[in-house]
C-alpha positions in Angstrom: 15.2 -5.9 -17.3 12.6 -4.4 -16.9 9.3 -6.7 -14.8 6.9 -7.8 -17.1 3.3 -7.0 -16.2 2.9 -10.9 -14.4 5.7 -10.5 -12.2 4.1 -6.6 -11.2 0.8 -8.0 -10.9 1.7 -10.9 -8.8 4.2 -8.7 -6.6 1.1 -6.3 -6.0 -0.9 -9.7 -4.9 1.2 -10.3 -2.2 1.5 -7.3 -0.9 -1.5 -7.9 1.7 -0.2 -11.5 2.3 2.8 -10.2 3.6 1.5 -7.4 5.6 -1.1 -10.0 7.3 1.9 -12.2 8.3 3.2 -8.9 10.2 0.3 -7.9 12.0 -0.6 -11.7 13.0 -1.4 -12.3 17.1 -0.8 -8.8 17.9 -3.6 -7.8 20.5 -5.2 -4.2 19.9 -3.2 -2.9 22.6 -0.1 -3.7 20.9 -1.5 -2.7 17.3 -2.2 1.0 19.5 0.7 0.9 21.3 3.4 3.8 19.7 6.5 1.9 20.6 9.2 4.1 18.9 9.1 7.6 19.5 7.6 9.8 17.0 6.4 6.9 15.2 2.8 6.1 13.6 1.4 2.9 15.6 0.6 -0.5 13.9 -2.9 0.6 13.7 -2.2 4.0 12.1 0.4 2.4 9.7 -2.3 -0.1 8.1 -4.9 2.3 7.9 -2.5 4.6 6.4 -1.9 1.6 3.8 -6.0 1.1 3.6 -6.4 5.0 2.7 -4.1 4.8 0.1 -4.4 1.9 -1.9 -7.2 3.0 -3.5 -5.8 6.2 -4.3 -3.3 4.8 -5.6 -5.3 2.2 -8.0 -7.1 5.2 -8.9 -4.0 6.4 -10.3 -3.6 3.5 -12.0 -7.0 3.0 -13.6 -7.0 6.8 -14.4 -3.6 5.8 -16.8 -5.3 2.8 -17.7 -8.4 4.6 -19.1 -7.7 8.1 -19.8 -5.1 9.7 -21.8 -2.1 11.4 -19.9 -4.5 11.9 -17.1 -4.0 14.3 -14.0 -2.9 12.0 -10.9 -3.5 14.1 -7.8 -0.9 14.0 -4.8 -2.2 12.7 -1.4 -0.4 14.0 2.1 -0.8 11.2 4.6 0.1 13.6 7.5 -3.8 15.2 7.1 -5.1 12.1 6.5 -4.0 10.1 9.9 -4.3 13.7 12.1 -7.9 13.9 10.6 -9.1 9.9 10.1 -9.5 8.5 13.2 -6.9 6.0 12.0 -6.9 4.7 16.3 -10.6 3.8 16.3 -9.9 1.6 13.1 -10.5 -2.2 12.6 -8.0 -4.0 11.6 -9.7 -6.8 10.1 -11.6 -4.5 8.0 -8.5 -2.3 7.0 -6.8 -5.3 6.2 -9.6 -6.7 3.9 -10.0 -3.5 2.0 -6.5 -3.6 1.1 -6.8 -7.0 0.0 -10.3 -6.2 -2.0 -8.7 -3.1 -4.2 -5.5 -4.6 -4.7 -7.4 -8.4 -6.0 -10.3 -6.3 -8.1 -7.1 -3.9 -10.0 -4.8 -7.4 -10.6 -7.8 -8.3 -12.2 -8.3 -5.6 -14.0 -4.7 -5.6 -15.0 -4.5 -9.2 -16.0 -6.6 -8.4 -18.9 -4.3 -5.5 -19.8 -1.6 -6.1 -23.1 1.8 -6.0 -21.6 2.3 -2.2 -23.5 -0.1 -0.6 -21.1 2.9 -0.6 -18.9 4.0 2.3 -20.9 1.0 4.7 -20.8 1.4 7.6 -18.8 -0.7 10.1 -16.1 0.7 13.0 -14.9 1.4 13.3 -11.0 0.9 16.9 -9.9 4.1 16.8 -7.9 6.4 13.9 -9.7 5.4 14.6 -13.1 5.1 12.0 -15.9 4.3 8.4 -14.5 4.0 5.2 -16.7 2.1 2.0 -15.8 5.3 0.5 -14.7 6.2 3.0 -12.4 3.1 3.7 -10.8 3.0 -0.3 -10.3 6.2 0.0 -8.5 5.6 2.6 -6.2 2.5 1.1 -5.3 4.6 -2.5 -4.8 6.5 -0.5 -2.7 4.5 0.6 -0.3 3.3 -2.0 1.8 7.1 -3.5 1.3 8.4 -0.1 2.9 6.1 -0.1 5.8 7.0 -3.8 6.8 10.2 -2.9 8.4 9.1 -0.4 10.7 5.9 -2.5 12.0 9.2 -4.9 13.0 10.8 -2.2 15.2 7.8 -1.9 16.9 7.6 -5.5 17.0 10.9 -5.5 18.7 9.7 -2.6 21.0 7.1 -4.4 22.6 8.6 -7.4 23.2 7.3 -9.4 20.4 8.8 -11.6 17.5 10.2 -9.9 14.9 8.9 -11.0 11.2 11.5 -12.1 9.0 11.3 -10.8 5.4 10.0 -12.7 2.9 
């Protein structure tokens, strides 16, 4: 059974709270550490999420507002290598994620259920409905939480149980 717009919005707005749980109590040194070889630091993960939230929200907004808009792909490796992720402020990044999701959730709450079928055209993945875009963004934070737990474990910190 397909998820309703309300269910998708509820999942969308819960993501930042989950992310906050996973980074709570970490020191700046722990946030900057790269205890898992070849993987980003926790701060880099949060900065990545923060940078991609507006991109993902823009794709949804464009699909709501325009007929079959172009949705551009983005390469996260270019961002992490160029945008000073290790110099970012954790709280600022978390607030940006929360604000982006809060704003889009408010927009979505005023849409009819039929909006889930509107389509945009992703430059790599092809046609994507609003429902598919929301499911994709809903999986973004959730997909990074196990990696944060890997870092917590490697640093000798308690793992955070999934909700």
